[in-house]
BALOBA-1460 file (C-alpha; in Angstrom, 3 decimals):
// residues 126
<rec num="1" residu="m" x="47.137" y="6.546" z="-76.172"/>
<rec num="2" residu="p" x="45.425" y="5.254" z="-73.041"/>
<rec num="3" residu="f" x="46.444" y="5.076" z="-69.422"/>
<rec num="4" residu="a" x="45.556" y="2.463" z="-66.813"/>
<rec num="5" residu="a" x="45.964" y="2.635" z="-63.038"/>
<rec num="6" residu="i" x="46.586" y="-0.350" z="-60.765"/>
<rec num="7" residu="t" x="45.972" y="-0.010" z="-57.021"/>
<rec num="8" residu="y" x="47.873" y="-1.507" z="-54.131"/>
<rec num="9" residu="r" x="46.914" y="-1.276" z="-50.460"/>
<rec num="10" residu="v" x="50.117" y="-0.890" z="-48.458"/>
<rec num="11" residu="v" x="50.983" y="-0.658" z="-44.782"/>
<rec num="12" residu="p" x="51.230" y="3.067" z="-43.982"/>
<rec num="13" residu="g" x="54.524" y="4.472" z="-42.770"/>
<rec num="14" residu="h" x="56.697" y="2.565" z="-45.242"/>
<rec num="15" residu="e" x="56.709" y="5.012" z="-48.135"/>
<rec num="16" residu="d" x="60.517" y="5.362" z="-48.084"/>
<rec num="17" residu="e" x="61.113" y="1.605" z="-48.079"/>
<rec num="18" residu="i" x="58.676" y="1.170" z="-50.962"/>
<rec num="19" residu="a" x="60.307" y="4.040" z="-52.872"/>
<rec num="20" residu="e" x="63.676" y="2.271" z="-52.500"/>
<rec num="21" residu="i" x="62.207" y="-0.925" z="-53.909"/>
<rec num="22" residu="f" x="60.932" y="0.891" z="-56.994"/>
<rec num="23" residu="a" x="64.226" y="2.793" z="-57.380"/>
<rec num="24" residu="g" x="65.910" y="-0.559" z="-58.062"/>
<rec num="25" residu="f" x="63.194" y="-1.889" z="-60.379"/>
<rec num="26" residu="q" x="64.455" y="-3.931" z="-63.328"/>
<rec num="27" residu="r" x="62.636" y="-2.644" z="-66.393"/>
<rec num="28" residu="v" x="60.852" y="-4.974" z="-68.796"/>
<rec num="29" residu="d" x="63.004" y="-6.695" z="-71.400"/>
<rec num="30" residu="t" x="61.067" y="-5.031" z="-74.224"/>
<rec num="31" residu="p" x="58.257" y="-2.467" z="-74.330"/>
<rec num="32" residu="v" x="56.529" y="-4.461" z="-77.098"/>
<rec num="33" residu="f" x="53.948" y="-6.971" z="-75.941"/>
<rec num="34" residu="r" x="52.381" y="-9.751" z="-77.962"/>
<rec num="35" residu="d" x="49.139" y="-11.694" z="-78.104"/>
<rec num="36" residu="p" x="49.000" y="-15.485" z="-77.543"/>
<rec num="37" residu="d" x="49.764" y="-16.038" z="-81.249"/>
<rec num="38" residu="g" x="52.966" y="-13.987" z="-81.016"/>
<rec num="39" residu="e" x="51.579" y="-11.043" z="-82.964"/>
<rec num="40" residu="k" x="52.332" y="-7.528" z="-81.720"/>
<rec num="41" residu="a" x="49.466" y="-6.475" z="-79.427"/>
<rec num="42" residu="g" x="50.874" y="-3.101" z="-78.396"/>
<rec num="43" residu="r" x="53.624" y="-1.509" z="-76.358"/>
<rec num="44" residu="l" x="54.325" y="0.095" z="-73.032"/>
<rec num="45" residu="l" x="54.976" y="3.807" z="-73.371"/>
<rec num="46" residu="g" x="55.708" y="4.584" z="-69.730"/>
<rec num="47" residu="t" x="54.856" y="3.913" z="-66.107"/>
<rec num="48" residu="a" x="54.744" y="5.918" z="-62.905"/>
<rec num="49" residu="v" x="54.149" y="4.937" z="-59.275"/>
<rec num="50" residu="f" x="52.513" y="7.145" z="-56.655"/>
<rec num="51" residu="i" x="52.097" y="6.512" z="-52.943"/>
<rec num="52" residu="k" x="50.273" y="8.241" z="-50.093"/>
<rec num="53" residu="d" x="49.555" y="6.713" z="-46.716"/>
<rec num="54" residu="d" x="48.031" y="3.273" z="-47.401"/>
<rec num="55" residu="v" x="47.447" y="3.627" z="-51.142"/>
<rec num="56" residu="m" x="49.920" y="3.093" z="-53.943"/>
<rec num="57" residu="v" x="48.975" y="3.472" z="-57.598"/>
<rec num="58" residu="r" x="50.934" y="2.331" z="-60.632"/>
<rec num="59" residu="v" x="49.973" y="4.277" z="-63.761"/>
<rec num="60" residu="i" x="50.643" y="2.591" z="-67.077"/>
<rec num="61" residu="h" x="50.759" y="4.476" z="-70.372"/>
<rec num="62" residu="y" x="50.321" y="2.037" z="-73.239"/>
<rec num="63" residu="e" x="48.995" y="1.498" z="-76.731"/>
<rec num="64" residu="g" x="47.194" y="-1.589" z="-77.939"/>
<rec num="65" residu="d" x="45.339" y="-4.356" z="-76.120"/>
<rec num="66" residu="f" x="45.331" y="-3.740" z="-72.359"/>
<rec num="67" residu="r" x="44.737" y="-7.439" z="-71.597"/>
<rec num="68" residu="a" x="48.090" y="-8.204" z="-73.196"/>
<rec num="69" residu="v" x="49.828" y="-5.754" z="-70.812"/>
<rec num="70" residu="a" x="49.095" y="-7.999" z="-67.815"/>
<rec num="71" residu="a" x="50.367" y="-11.092" z="-69.618"/>
<rec num="72" residu="h" x="53.529" y="-9.269" z="-70.689"/>
<rec num="73" residu="m" x="54.222" y="-7.919" z="-67.199"/>
<rec num="74" residu="g" x="53.493" y="-11.323" z="-65.651"/>
<rec num="75" residu="r" x="56.338" y="-12.833" z="-67.712"/>
<rec num="76" residu="q" x="58.927" y="-10.278" z="-66.595"/>
<rec num="77" residu="k" x="61.562" y="-11.388" z="-64.091"/>
<rec num="78" residu="g" x="61.940" y="-7.849" z="-62.743"/>
<rec num="79" residu="v" x="58.247" y="-7.656" z="-61.961"/>
<rec num="80" residu="h" x="58.385" y="-10.854" z="-59.912"/>
<rec num="81" residu="l" x="61.491" y="-9.674" z="-58.043"/>
<rec num="82" residu="l" x="59.730" y="-6.401" z="-57.222"/>
<rec num="83" residu="e" x="56.611" y="-8.258" z="-56.076"/>
<rec num="84" residu="e" x="58.696" y="-10.394" z="-53.678"/>
<rec num="85" residu="k" x="60.340" y="-7.326" z="-52.152"/>
<rec num="86" residu="l" x="57.026" y="-5.482" z="-51.924"/>
<rec num="87" residu="a" x="55.138" y="-8.356" z="-50.231"/>
<rec num="88" residu="p" x="56.034" y="-7.443" z="-46.599"/>
<rec num="89" residu="y" x="54.587" y="-3.955" z="-47.115"/>
<rec num="90" residu="l" x="51.266" y="-5.004" z="-48.622"/>
<rec num="91" residu="a" x="48.154" y="-4.648" z="-46.477"/>
<rec num="92" residu="e" x="46.323" y="-7.108" z="-48.725"/>
<rec num="93" residu="k" x="48.332" y="-10.251" z="-49.431"/>
<rec num="94" residu="r" x="48.043" y="-11.892" z="-52.842"/>
<rec num="95" residu="d" x="49.872" y="-14.531" z="-54.829"/>
<rec num="96" residu="t" x="51.590" y="-13.030" z="-57.860"/>
<rec num="97" residu="s" x="54.365" y="-15.635" z="-58.023"/>
<rec num="98" residu="t" x="52.959" y="-17.131" z="-61.225"/>
<rec num="99" residu="e" x="52.049" y="-15.447" z="-64.482"/>
<rec num="100" residu="a" x="48.396" y="-16.420" z="-63.954"/>
<rec num="101" residu="g" x="48.385" y="-15.095" z="-60.379"/>
<rec num="102" residu="f" x="49.911" y="-11.824" z="-61.485"/>
<rec num="103" residu="q" x="47.352" y="-11.460" z="-64.279"/>
<rec num="104" residu="e" x="44.485" y="-12.113" z="-61.861"/>
<rec num="105" residu="y" x="45.692" y="-9.453" z="-59.430"/>
<rec num="106" residu="f" x="46.269" y="-7.043" z="-62.307"/>
<rec num="107" residu="r" x="42.685" y="-7.526" z="-63.570"/>
<rec num="108" residu="n" x="41.173" y="-7.204" z="-60.089"/>
<rec num="109" residu="s" x="43.098" y="-4.077" z="-59.116"/>
<rec num="110" residu="v" x="42.727" y="-1.945" z="-62.228"/>
<rec num="111" residu="m" x="40.915" y="1.292" z="-61.477"/>
<rec num="112" residu="r" x="37.927" y="2.437" z="-63.501"/>
<rec num="113" residu="s" x="38.925" y="5.193" z="-65.876"/>
<rec num="114" residu="v" x="36.503" y="8.094" z="-65.741"/>
<rec num="115" residu="s" x="38.425" y="10.560" z="-67.926"/>
<rec num="116" residu="q" x="41.487" y="10.551" z="-70.152"/>
<rec num="117" residu="l" x="42.344" y="13.748" z="-71.952"/>
<rec num="118" residu="s" x="45.381" y="14.522" z="-74.051"/>
<rec num="119" residu="v" x="46.542" y="16.928" z="-76.698"/>
<rec num="120" residu="d" x="45.319" y="14.346" z="-79.244"/>
<rec num="121" residu="t" x="41.737" y="14.719" z="-77.975"/>
<rec num="122" residu="h" x="41.838" y="18.501" z="-77.566"/>
<rec num="123" residu="p" x="39.447" y="20.264" z="-79.939"/>
<rec num="124" residu="v" x="41.062" y="22.411" z="-82.591"/>
<rec num="125" residu="s" x="40.272" y="26.042" z="-81.909"/>
<rec num="126" residu="g" x="39.432" y="28.613" z="-84.513"/>
């Protein structure tokens, strides 16, 4: 089950304010996401947010088609509310007010995965 990481450049010194914003985050209406035809494309298994100085990273644990994650998140009211509250603390401004704008930022800010290990990929020992 893969992970993805999304980066945000933030104004340093506002870690507590940003933590408060995420503490009040409205979760997605369903963890199941669908493709454009309405078929199940996967599901969100979990998320985590990390911050240090001017870098914040949102880690997404999911199964299925990663492209559908961005579309699903872009349709969530809670995501847009969070984005509005987060905007004053972003070092790099972007327009995520629309589903398409959110998807574009999501695609452009995903980090390259260089390693993903789990118990599922651990070799069986003798």
